[in-house]
C-alpha positions, 0 to 999 in steps of 0.5 A, a space after each residue: 789538398 796539399 802542396 809539397 816543397 819543391 825539394 832543393 837539390 844540395 851538394 855536400 861533403 862528408 868525411 869518409 867516416 860519416 859517408 860509410 856510415 851513412 851507406 850502410 844505415 842506407 843499405 840496411 834500410 834499403 832505402 838511399 843514402 839521400 833518404 838517410 840524410 834527410 831523416 838524420 838533418 831532420 832527426 837533429 834540427 828536431 833535436 835542437 828545438 827541444 833543445 832550445 825550448 828545455 832551455 828556454 823553460 829553464 830560465 822561464 822557470 828561474 825567472 819565477 822562482 823564489 826558493 835560493 836551493 831551486 834557484 841554484 838547481 836550475 842555475 845548475 841545469 842551465 849551466 849543464 845545457 849551455 856548457 855540458 857536463 
């Protein structure tokens, strides 16, 4: 038997443009705006975790790399992850 965590009520302010998009997604999916926001936050948190994992994986590969060309490639990839294109 799993125990469910008690939901915590949060109050947030959204820019009007984002609020309209959330409402539109909720209507299209026949769900509530709160459910849409929870789903979006969950996806965003998962994406952040994946990005962090990818960064740490590349850093480990860079530390283990012996080939200068591979080191340069990994440094470039880490720089893109850190600073964007």
